[in-house]
C-alpha positions as CSV (number, residue, x, y, z in Angstrom):
1,M,-11.1,2.2,15.3
2,D,-9.5,3.2,18.8
3,N,-5.8,1.5,17.8
4,E,-3.8,4.3,17.4
5,S,-1.8,2.4,14.4
6,D,-4.9,1.7,12.7
7,L,-4.7,5.5,12.0
8,E,-1.4,5.4,11.1
9,M,-0.6,6.8,7.4
10,L,2.4,6.5,5.2
11,T,3.8,8.4,2.2
12,V,4.1,6.8,-1.5
13,G,7.7,6.9,-0.6
14,E,7.7,4.9,2.7
15,V,5.6,1.8,1.1
16,A,7.6,1.9,-2.1
17,R,10.9,1.7,0.2
18,M,9.6,-1.1,2.6
19,L,8.2,-2.7,-0.5
20,S,11.9,-2.2,-3.0
21,V,10.1,-1.0,-5.5
22,S,9.5,2.7,-7.3
23,E,7.0,5.1,-6.2
24,Q,5.5,4.4,-9.9
25,T,4.5,1.1,-9.4
26,I,2.9,2.1,-5.8
27,R,1.3,4.5,-7.6
28,A,0.3,2.2,-9.9
29,Y,-1.1,0.1,-7.4
30,V,-3.7,2.6,-6.0
31,R,-5.2,3.4,-9.5
32,L,-5.5,0.0,-10.1
33,G,-7.7,-0.5,-6.9
34,H,-4.9,-3.1,-5.7
35,L,-3.5,-0.9,-2.7
36,Q,-6.1,1.2,-0.8
37,A,-5.0,5.1,-0.6
38,V,-6.6,8.2,0.7
39,K,-5.9,11.2,-1.7
40,L,-4.5,14.4,0.8
41,P,-3.6,17.8,-0.3
42,G,-0.7,16.9,-2.9
43,S,-0.2,13.6,-1.7
44,W,-1.2,10.7,-1.4
45,R,-1.2,8.2,2.3
46,V,-1.9,4.8,2.8
47,R,-2.9,3.4,6.2
48,V,-1.0,0.8,7.9
49,E,-4.1,-1.6,7.7
50,D,-4.1,-0.9,4.1
51,L,-0.7,-2.3,3.4
52,Q,-0.7,-4.9,5.5
53,K,-4.0,-6.3,3.8
54,F,-2.0,-5.5,0.4
55,I,0.9,-7.3,1.6
56,D,-1.2,-10.3,2.8
57,S,-3.0,-10.3,-0.8
58,I,0.0,-11.1,-2.8
59,S,1.6,-13.3,-0.7
60,T,-1.4,-15.4,-0.8
61,E,-1.5,-15.5,-4.6
62,P,-0.8,-18.4,-6.6
63,V,2.4,-18.7,-8.9
64,H,2.3,-19.3,-12.1
65,G,4.6,-21.4,-14.5
66,S,7.3,-22.2,-12.1
């Protein structure tokens, strides 16, 4: 982990805005284990690397019913 961007952390609000969803949705993804996050005093933080993994995982899921 020599790359400084690997250590960059985003707030739940930042992640929600990036994905155009509510903060509640992001917290639900974290609670369900779909998105990795770190609990800091008073807030959750998401590593940029973990957000990218989450985005990659949802963009490769098959679409049902279309």
